[in-house]
C-alpha positions in Angstrom: 13.6 -10.4 -18.1 10.2 -9.5 -19.2 8.8 -8.0 -22.1 8.4 -4.0 -22.5 5.8 -2.7 -21.0 4.6 -1.9 -24.7 4.3 -5.6 -25.9 1.8 -6.2 -23.4 -1.7 -7.2 -24.5 -3.8 -6.6 -21.0 -4.9 -3.5 -19.4 -5.6 -5.0 -15.7 -3.4 -8.0 -14.0 -5.0 -9.8 -11.4 -2.7 -11.9 -9.3 -1.7 -13.4 -6.0 0.8 -12.5 -3.7 2.9 -15.8 -4.4 2.9 -15.0 -7.7 4.1 -11.4 -7.2 6.7 -12.7 -4.9 7.9 -15.5 -7.7 7.8 -13.0 -10.8 9.1 -9.6 -9.3 11.5 -9.4 -12.0 8.9 -9.6 -14.8 6.6 -7.4 -13.2 9.1 -4.8 -12.5 9.7 -4.7 -16.1 6.3 -3.1 -16.4 5.5 0.5 -16.1 2.4 0.1 -13.6 0.1 3.4 -13.3 -2.3 1.6 -10.4 -2.1 -1.0 -7.4 -4.9 -2.0 -5.6 -3.7 -4.3 -2.7 -6.5 -6.7 -1.6 -5.8 -8.2 2.1 -3.1 -5.3 2.4 -2.7 -5.7 6.4 -0.1 -8.5 4.8 2.2 -5.1 4.5 1.6 -3.9 8.1 5.4 -5.7 8.8 8.3 -3.5 7.7 10.0 -6.8 6.7 7.2 -8.4 4.5 8.6 -10.3 1.4 5.7 -9.1 -0.1 6.4 -5.5 0.9 9.8 -5.9 -0.4 8.8 -7.2 -3.9 6.2 -4.5 -4.3 9.0 -1.6 -3.7 10.9 -3.7 -6.7 8.0 -3.4 -9.0 6.9 -0.1 -8.7 9.6 2.3 -9.3 9.5 2.2 -13.4 5.4 3.3 -13.1 6.8 6.3 -11.1 9.6 7.2 -13.1 7.6 7.1 -16.3 4.6 8.9 -15.3 5.3 10.7 -12.4 2.8 9.3 -10.4 1.0 6.3 -9.0 -2.0 5.3 -7.8 -2.1 3.1 -4.7 -5.5 1.9 -2.7 -5.1 -0.6 0.0 -8.0 -2.7 1.2 -8.3 -4.9 4.2 -11.1 -6.4 6.4 -8.5 -7.0 9.3 -8.1 -4.4 12.3 -4.9 -3.0 12.8 -5.2 -3.4 16.8 -4.2 0.2 17.7 -0.4 -0.6 16.7 0.5 2.7 15.3 3.8 1.0 13.5 1.6 -1.3 11.8 -0.4 1.6 10.7 2.3 4.2 9.4 4.0 1.0 7.5 0.9 1.2 5.3 0.8 4.7 5.2 4.3 4.8 4.6 4.0 2.4 1.5 1.1 4.3 0.1 2.8 8.2 0.4 6.2 7.8 1.6 6.7 11.7 1.3 3.4 12.4 3.5 4.8 10.1 5.6 8.5 9.6 6.0 9.4 8.9 9.3 8.0 6.3 12.1 9.4 8.2 15.0 7.2 11.4 14.0 4.3 9.3 13.5 4.4 7.9 16.9 5.3 11.0 18.6 2.1 12.3 17.1 -0.1 9.2 17.5 1.1 6.9 19.6 -0.8 7.8 22.8 -3.7 9.5 21.2 -5.6 10.9 24.4 -7.7 14.2 22.6 -10.9 13.9 20.3 -8.7 16.4 18.3 -5.8 13.9 17.7 -8.6 11.3 16.6 -9.8 13.8 14.0 -6.3 14.7 12.3 -5.6 11.1 12.5 -8.6 10.2 10.6 -8.1 13.5 8.1 -4.7 11.9 7.3 -6.1 8.4 6.7 -8.9 9.2 4.7 -7.4 9.7 1.2 -5.4 6.6 1.4 -7.3 3.6 3.2 -10.7 2.2 1.5 -11.7 -0.1 4.5 -14.3 -2.5 3.2 -17.0 -4.1 5.2 -18.5 -7.4 5.3 -21.9 -5.7 4.6 -20.3 -4.5 1.2 -19.2 -7.6 0.3 -21.7 -9.9 1.7 -24.5 -10.8 -0.9 
């Protein structure tokens, strides 16, 4: 399915979630170097169809380049749900965030400033949260 990535005549593909789901087989044939997901809150459910498709699409780039850049953008807060937060973090860095149980053990009941600082430090390199002032013009 799909053309080899060497034959592609573009450097950036902008698409919709519906097209990603529909064209998952073709997209999986491309060795992607980077992925930017807008409205990333759509990935917070562990059972998301979009998340499942992205897991099918990304491995070829990882094998070919040994790395991938992943940026998640959202304007939607996570409503203090550590499982949803872990789902996003696990997607962008499975090695750093391998276990939901361990993550919840550390952050499910945040009761100290140190826990907040630790969580913020872990989030900083991974999540880009745009705010209304940045996009309204």
